[in-house]
Backbone bond lengths (Angstrom), bond angles and torsions (degrees), N, CA, C in turn:
res aa  C-N    CA-C-N  psi(-1)  N-CA   C-N-CA  omega(-1)  CA-C   N-CA-C  phi
1 N - - - 1.448 - - 1.517 110.62 -
2 V 1.294 115.03 105.95 1.451 121.19 178.05 1.515 108.23 -82.85
3 I 1.314 116.54 141.21 1.457 120.12 177.56 1.518 107.34 -108.12
4 Q 1.308 116.01 130.24 1.455 121.33 179.69 1.518 108.45 -108.19
5 N 1.325 116.94 135.68 1.460 120.22 174.87 1.513 109.01 -83.13
6 V 1.314 115.78 125.95 1.453 121.95 176.51 1.510 105.88 -118.93
7 T 1.311 117.99 132.37 1.451 120.69 -176.89 1.511 109.84 -107.21
8 D 1.348 116.29 123.18 1.448 119.17 169.65 1.514 106.53 -92.15
9 K 1.304 118.72 -167.65 1.463 120.65 -173.92 1.518 113.62 -59.87
10 E 1.330 117.87 -36.48 1.459 118.79 -174.41 1.521 113.87 -123.03
11 N 1.331 117.46 -31.44 1.456 119.40 -170.70 1.523 111.61 -124.31
12 P 1.326 117.77 129.33 1.455 118.39 172.12 1.532 108.37 -71.04
13 V 1.307 116.10 138.51 1.457 120.83 -178.97 1.515 107.43 -125.73
14 Q 1.321 117.80 136.09 1.449 121.21 176.65 1.519 108.65 -97.82
15 I 1.327 115.14 128.11 1.452 120.66 -178.36 1.521 107.95 -121.49
16 P 1.344 117.90 127.07 1.457 118.77 178.16 1.533 110.24 -62.28
17 E 1.319 115.27 146.57 1.451 120.21 -176.77 1.523 112.04 -54.13
18 E 1.341 118.06 -40.91 1.460 119.64 -175.93 1.522 113.52 -68.20
19 S 1.340 118.44 -15.81 1.460 118.58 179.78 1.530 112.55 -105.81
20 Q 1.338 117.11 6.66 1.453 119.21 176.43 1.521 108.90 -73.48
21 K 1.322 116.28 148.04 1.466 121.05 -179.07 1.524 110.30 -67.65
22 S 1.310 115.30 140.58 1.460 118.16 172.26 1.525 107.64 -76.62
23 E 1.337 115.89 162.05 1.457 120.27 -174.59 1.519 113.06 -60.99
24 N 1.349 118.00 -30.99 1.459 120.26 -176.65 1.527 112.41 -91.45
25 M 1.321 118.69 2.52 1.456 121.53 -178.53 1.525 109.08 -89.98
26 T 1.327 116.44 134.33 1.451 119.99 179.85 1.516 109.56 -115.79
27 S 1.304 114.97 158.61 1.456 121.20 178.67 1.529 109.12 -74.41
28 I 1.296 116.29 150.69 1.460 122.89 -178.02 1.526 109.66 -82.07
29 D 1.329 116.98 134.99 1.462 122.52 176.40 1.530 107.78 -90.41
30 V 1.331 117.06 105.36 1.474 121.01 -176.26 1.524 112.22 -67.15
31 N 1.328 118.01 -17.83 1.459 120.52 177.82 1.526 112.13 -70.20
32 L 1.319 117.30 -17.57 1.459 121.66 178.75 1.528 112.25 -91.83
33 I 1.315 116.90 -4.05 1.465 121.93 -178.62 1.528 109.26 -94.16
34 Q 1.329 115.99 138.22 1.458 120.13 171.14 1.526 106.82 -86.95
35 W 1.331 115.43 132.76 1.457 121.24 -175.02 1.520 109.97 -111.44
36 R 1.310 116.00 146.24 1.458 122.59 176.16 1.528 107.25 -117.95
37 N 1.321 116.59 138.59 1.464 121.46 179.68 1.520 109.57 -93.84
38 F 1.317 115.95 140.04 1.468 122.55 177.75 1.519 108.73 -128.45
39 T 1.332 116.69 134.09 1.464 122.99 170.80 1.523 106.33 -123.70
40 N 1.330 116.70 129.26 1.465 118.02 -176.28 1.525 111.02 -71.45
41 D 1.332 116.39 164.98 1.469 122.31 -172.24 1.523 113.35 -63.12
42 Q 1.325 117.82 -25.38 1.462 120.45 -179.93 1.521 112.29 -95.63
43 K 1.319 115.96 5.51 1.472 121.80 178.85 1.534 112.00 56.79
44 L 1.345 115.98 43.77 1.461 121.10 178.42 1.531 112.14 -94.26
45 F 1.347 116.46 -26.21 1.458 120.02 179.49 1.522 109.50 -156.20
46 S 1.327 113.84 159.32 1.462 120.94 168.16 1.519 106.92 -133.47
47 V 1.325 115.75 153.08 1.456 121.15 -175.94 1.523 108.57 -159.07
48 E 1.317 115.90 154.89 1.458 121.12 173.16 1.522 109.07 -105.24
49 Y 1.345 115.36 145.45 1.459 122.06 176.90 1.532 107.57 -140.43
50 P 1.345 118.08 158.55 1.471 119.86 179.67 1.535 110.42 -59.73
51 S 1.331 116.40 130.61 1.467 120.67 -173.78 1.528 113.17 -67.68
52 N 1.331 118.17 -18.85 1.463 119.34 179.62 1.534 112.82 -91.33
53 W 1.317 117.36 3.74 1.462 120.14 176.69 1.527 109.75 -83.95
54 Q 1.314 116.08 146.73 1.460 121.49 177.25 1.527 108.60 -75.33
55 V 1.330 116.46 134.48 1.461 120.92 -174.23 1.519 110.61 -120.04
56 K 1.320 113.69 139.68 1.462 121.39 172.15 1.522 105.88 -127.02
57 T 1.322 116.65 128.79 1.459 119.70 179.49 1.517 109.97 -116.21
58 G 1.305 114.62 145.80 1.455 121.82 174.11 1.518 108.37 -119.20
59 N 1.279 116.21 176.12 1.465 120.38 176.92 1.518 108.91 -147.67
60 R 1.304 116.45 -174.91 1.472 120.19 -174.26 1.529 112.53 -65.41
61 F 1.337 118.62 -11.13 1.458 121.53 -179.29 1.521 112.98 -97.93
62 T 1.329 117.18 -3.60 1.465 120.94 -179.16 1.521 109.65 -119.11
63 D 1.298 115.85 167.05 1.462 120.43 174.06 1.523 111.82 -90.41
64 D 1.333 116.88 0.70 1.461 120.62 -179.48 1.523 110.55 -78.00
65 P 1.344 117.02 148.44 1.466 119.84 175.02 1.525 110.09 -60.83
66 P 1.341 117.74 152.33 1.467 119.83 178.28 1.524 112.81 -55.49
67 L 1.351 117.30 -35.19 1.463 119.82 179.51 1.525 110.51 -146.89
68 T 1.327 114.74 129.11 1.459 122.37 168.04 1.516 105.80 -129.98
69 A 1.321 116.86 122.95 1.465 122.27 178.34 1.524 107.58 -123.25
70 E 1.344 116.13 131.26 1.457 120.50 -173.31 1.522 110.53 -137.48
71 D 1.327 115.69 136.27 1.458 122.13 177.64 1.526 108.37 -83.71
72 M 1.318 116.45 95.60 1.463 121.29 -177.49 1.531 112.36 -81.68
73 K 1.333 117.30 -5.55 1.462 120.33 -178.58 1.527 112.32 -87.76
74 T 1.319 116.71 -1.45 1.456 121.47 178.65 1.526 109.67 -63.94
75 N 1.316 116.40 150.59 1.459 122.50 174.30 1.536 108.73 -46.68
76 P 1.333 118.98 128.19 1.474 121.08 -176.28 1.531 114.26 -60.46
77 S 1.339 117.32 -20.84 1.461 118.51 178.88 1.527 112.06 -79.55
78 L 1.352 116.78 -10.73 1.460 121.44 179.42 1.526 110.52 -102.30
79 V 1.315 116.34 157.49 1.460 121.43 172.83 1.530 107.19 -68.48
80 H 1.318 117.16 132.18 1.463 120.86 177.91 1.519 109.69 -71.20
81 S 1.324 116.46 135.57 1.461 120.16 174.87 1.520 108.21 -65.89
82 K 1.329 115.74 141.06 1.459 119.80 -172.24 1.526 109.87 -151.64
83 I 1.323 115.21 140.89 1.465 122.09 173.79 1.518 106.87 -121.49
84 E 1.328 116.18 130.31 1.463 121.43 177.95 1.521 108.00 -127.79
85 I 1.330 115.40 130.73 1.463 120.48 -178.28 1.518 109.29 -121.56
86 N 1.323 115.64 132.07 1.467 123.46 175.59 1.521 109.14 -127.49
87 V 1.315 116.51 150.69 1.464 122.29 174.27 1.516 106.83 -134.05
88 F 1.343 115.98 131.67 1.464 119.91 -177.67 1.524 109.48 -150.91
89 D 1.320 116.05 163.57 1.469 122.08 178.52 1.523 108.58 -60.33
90 S 1.319 116.68 129.34 1.470 120.58 -177.11 1.525 112.88 -70.74
91 E 1.333 116.91 -14.25 1.469 121.14 -176.90 1.527 110.54 53.32
92 N 1.333 115.68 32.95 1.462 123.80 -179.63 1.527 113.79 60.20
93 L 1.331 116.65 25.17 1.459 120.84 175.52 1.523 109.01 -99.15
94 T 1.322 115.98 144.87 1.459 121.26 178.12 1.530 109.53 -75.94
95 P 1.333 117.08 161.90 1.465 118.90 174.38 1.536 111.95 -57.31
96 Q 1.331 117.19 -36.26 1.465 119.02 179.04 1.528 111.17 -63.80
97 K 1.332 117.22 -42.98 1.465 120.33 179.27 1.535 110.18 -63.92
98 W 1.358 117.08 -42.15 1.468 120.00 177.02 1.523 110.19 -61.77
99 A 1.342 117.56 -41.33 1.462 120.86 179.30 1.531 110.23 -62.38
100 E 1.324 117.09 -41.19 1.467 120.35 177.88 1.525 110.94 -62.13
101 L 1.335 116.62 -43.63 1.473 120.34 179.33 1.530 111.65 -64.94
102 K 1.340 116.31 -43.62 1.469 120.46 -179.47 1.527 111.18 -67.73
103 K 1.331 117.44 -39.37 1.462 120.73 177.22 1.523 110.12 -62.37
104 K 1.309 116.51 -43.39 1.460 120.15 179.00 1.530 110.33 -60.35
105 E 1.340 116.33 -43.28 1.466 121.41 -179.42 1.531 112.44 -69.69
106 L 1.333 116.93 -46.37 1.463 121.24 -169.89 1.526 114.60 -91.06
107 V 1.320 117.18 -26.82 1.463 120.16 -176.41 1.516 111.00 -111.61
108 D 1.331 116.57 -58.38 1.464 120.29 -174.75 1.524 112.07 -65.37
109 G 1.319 116.99 -36.07 1.460 120.80 -175.58 1.509 114.48 -97.11
110 T 1.326 117.78 13.63 1.454 120.61 -175.82 1.520 110.62 -126.72
111 K 1.322 115.69 133.06 1.451 121.58 177.99 1.529 109.21 -70.19
112 D 1.303 116.99 150.80 1.465 124.00 175.49 1.524 113.89 63.67
113 T 1.323 117.71 32.12 1.462 120.40 172.47 1.522 108.05 -118.04
114 K 1.321 114.40 155.07 1.462 119.74 -178.72 1.517 108.64 -140.36
115 L 1.317 116.85 124.23 1.456 121.52 176.24 1.529 108.63 -71.57
116 V 1.334 116.65 125.15 1.461 122.31 -178.79 1.523 110.19 -101.15
117 D 1.329 116.91 -44.06 1.460 122.18 179.41 1.524 106.53 -132.44
118 P 1.338 118.44 118.24 1.471 120.40 -176.71 1.533 111.92 -65.47
119 I 1.300 115.61 172.60 1.471 120.75 179.57 1.520 108.99 -57.95
120 R 1.325 113.76 127.41 1.457 121.55 177.43 1.517 108.14 -135.71
121 C 1.314 115.30 141.22 1.463 120.48 177.87 1.525 110.89 -119.12
122 D 1.340 115.93 19.12 1.455 120.42 -179.19 1.526 112.81 -123.29
123 K 1.307 117.53 2.70 1.463 121.32 -174.51 1.528 112.89 -91.35
124 Y 1.336 117.39 -37.36 1.468 121.81 -175.57 1.524 111.22 -126.46
125 K 1.324 114.98 151.20 1.465 122.69 168.25 1.518 106.45 -129.55
126 I 1.308 115.69 141.11 1.455 121.68 175.58 1.516 106.97 -113.44
127 D 1.317 116.40 116.60 1.463 121.71 179.82 1.536 110.64 51.78
128 G 1.331 116.31 39.48 1.453 122.13 177.95 1.518 115.12 81.95
129 V 1.334 117.59 2.05 1.465 122.18 -177.05 1.532 108.98 -108.06
130 E 1.339 115.62 137.09 1.457 121.26 178.30 1.525 110.53 -53.95
131 A 1.328 115.16 137.51 1.463 121.57 175.21 1.521 107.97 -127.59
132 C 1.307 116.77 145.28 1.459 121.94 177.67 1.527 107.77 -107.49
133 S 1.329 115.66 142.68 1.458 119.53 -175.45 1.513 110.90 -145.34
134 F 1.337 114.37 163.11 1.452 122.19 167.71 1.518 106.99 -150.88
135 E 1.331 115.74 153.89 1.462 121.66 178.39 1.515 108.12 -120.27
136 Y 1.330 114.92 142.82 1.449 119.16 177.74 1.520 110.97 -149.39
137 G 1.305 114.62 160.03 1.455 121.32 172.55 1.512 107.37 -99.77
138 G 1.295 115.86 131.19 1.455 120.46 -179.17 1.509 109.81 -153.34
139 Q 1.313 116.10 -164.18 1.456 121.59 -179.24 1.517 110.08 -107.77
140 D 1.344 115.61 142.19 1.457 119.22 174.55 1.527 108.66 -85.40
141 E 1.332 116.20 -176.03 1.464 120.57 -176.96 1.529 112.65 -60.30
142 G 1.334 116.60 -28.56 1.460 120.83 -179.09 1.512 113.83 -89.69
143 G 1.321 117.41 5.63 1.456 121.54 178.74 1.521 114.20 83.97
144 K 1.342 117.57 5.81 1.461 121.03 177.83 1.529 109.59 -85.81
145 R 1.331 115.90 152.02 1.464 122.42 178.28 1.526 109.58 -68.91
146 A 1.337 117.59 137.75 1.464 122.25 -178.61 1.524 110.13 -140.33
147 G 1.328 115.68 150.10 1.454 122.00 168.68 1.518 106.80 -93.41
148 I 1.331 117.74 132.95 1.467 121.11 -173.40 1.525 109.97 -133.15
149 L 1.334 114.97 130.30 1.464 122.23 172.03 1.518 106.70 -108.45
150 F 1.328 117.21 127.62 1.466 123.15 176.90 1.517 106.31 -115.72
151 L 1.331 116.92 120.90 1.458 122.21 -174.66 1.528 109.41 -128.43
152 L 1.338 116.85 137.82 1.470 121.78 -178.51 1.521 111.05 -135.58
153 T 1.344 115.62 142.09 1.460 121.57 173.86 1.525 107.99 -148.18
154 N 1.323 116.27 160.89 1.469 121.44 177.35 1.518 109.87 -114.03
155 D 1.349 115.89 146.04 1.463 119.70 172.55 1.526 109.01 -98.29
156 I 1.326 116.97 176.98 1.473 119.52 -175.42 1.524 113.17 -72.67
157 A 1.338 117.58 -10.98 1.464 121.14 177.26 1.531 111.52 -91.90
158 N 1.344 116.50 14.26 1.457 122.15 177.39 1.530 113.06 67.31
159 M 1.326 115.91 32.34 1.461 121.78 174.96 1.526 107.74 -106.22
160 T 1.340 116.20 137.10 1.456 121.62 176.59 1.524 108.26 -96.24
161 H 1.311 115.20 132.73 1.463 122.50 177.44 1.526 107.15 -108.50
162 S 1.323 117.64 123.98 1.463 120.55 175.39 1.522 108.60 -112.85
163 I 1.311 114.78 134.48 1.458 122.41 177.69 1.523 106.40 -123.21
164 I 1.319 115.25 121.35 1.461 120.72 179.83 1.523 107.32 -114.85
165 F 1.325 116.27 124.30 1.459 121.88 175.43 1.510 107.79 -114.31
166 R 1.324 116.06 128.33 1.462 121.73 -178.92 1.519 108.41 -127.82
167 A 1.330 116.91 139.17 1.461 121.46 176.93 1.522 109.24 -153.08
168 D 1.314 115.04 163.34 1.447 120.06 174.51 1.528 107.91 -61.70
169 P 1.335 118.54 138.97 1.464 120.05 -178.41 1.528 113.17 -55.79
170 T 1.326 117.49 -30.26 1.466 120.08 -179.80 1.525 111.99 -77.04
171 M 1.334 118.15 -13.83 1.462 122.77 -177.17 1.529 112.77 -114.17
172 F 1.330 118.10 -9.93 1.460 122.35 -171.00 1.530 112.30 -52.87
173 D 1.324 116.76 -51.74 1.469 119.85 -176.80 1.525 112.36 -69.02
174 S 1.326 117.25 -38.04 1.463 119.20 -178.36 1.527 111.38 -69.94
175 E 1.329 118.34 -21.94 1.456 121.48 178.48 1.530 112.89 -92.52
176 E 1.328 116.79 2.56 1.454 121.08 178.78 1.528 113.50 -55.81
177 P 1.346 120.09 -35.81 1.471 118.32 176.60 1.533 113.25 -59.84
178 I 1.332 117.47 -34.55 1.474 120.26 176.40 1.520 109.29 -65.40
179 L 1.328 116.50 -47.80 1.465 120.88 178.22 1.525 110.10 -57.46
180 N 1.318 117.60 -46.87 1.469 120.12 -178.63 1.525 111.79 -61.81
181 H 1.337 117.66 -39.04 1.465 119.81 177.45 1.528 110.76 -63.75
182 V 1.321 116.26 -44.32 1.472 120.43 178.10 1.528 109.62 -58.11
183 L 1.322 116.81 -48.23 1.466 120.34 -177.65 1.527 111.78 -65.10
184 H 1.328 118.00 -38.86 1.470 120.61 179.01 1.524 112.35 -70.71
185 S 1.335 117.13 -26.14 1.468 120.11 -179.31 1.532 112.10 -86.24
186 Y 1.323 117.82 -13.19 1.468 122.43 -173.96 1.530 110.20 -68.40
187 K 1.310 116.36 126.28 1.471 121.96 178.76 1.524 109.87 -117.62
188 L 1.324 115.21 129.25 1.464 122.85 174.48 1.527 106.66 -87.29
189 I 1.308 116.71 91.61 1.473 121.51 -170.47 1.531 112.17 -59.25
190 N 1.331 117.78 -36.25 1.475 119.62 178.86 1.522 112.01 -59.05
191 N 1.316 118.06 -27.10 1.459 121.11 -178.84 1.533 112.32 -72.37
192 Y 1.328 117.43 -11.16 1.464 121.95 -178.75 1.519 112.42 -107.41
193 V 1.327 117.55 -10.01 1.467 121.27 -178.82 1.521 108.10 -84.43
194 H 1.317 115.55 128.80 1.480 118.52 -178.61 1.516 110.47 -109.62
């Protein structure tokens, strides 16, 4: 696995060879996507997701995440793109500390995973609030290789919001516009309640 340095406007980013875009792959135009808004049952967050994605919702009475949205129309030989959102008590831990714990659990303690982008707390903001993230290559539920972004932030009510984006390594970069739209639409509702 050769790593190529790709430079964006401010930060050099290392992308594993297997997740680089092929020459015939184009970026997705999010303006052509119809979006659906979701607010969880406890009114902790709202977010937009592509309306043609299959959605599973959980609530405070289930063990399911409040929102899982998955593109089931993807080629069956590829990992389906998926967004999973969880909200839980921060236990007075910062997003960086949660990212360190999750990285240790999901990357350091797991066979066949590879850290692609180390923990960073300067790359993303959710609703104007610092978020910490890391990217890794791992396996999805079906045992296929996937590119995974794990992102965490806290709201003012001491709740941690985790957003997990998973995609096939060959599609990860081309689906970044969808991820960016989701992240820009995400609202930390507790931050607006007075």
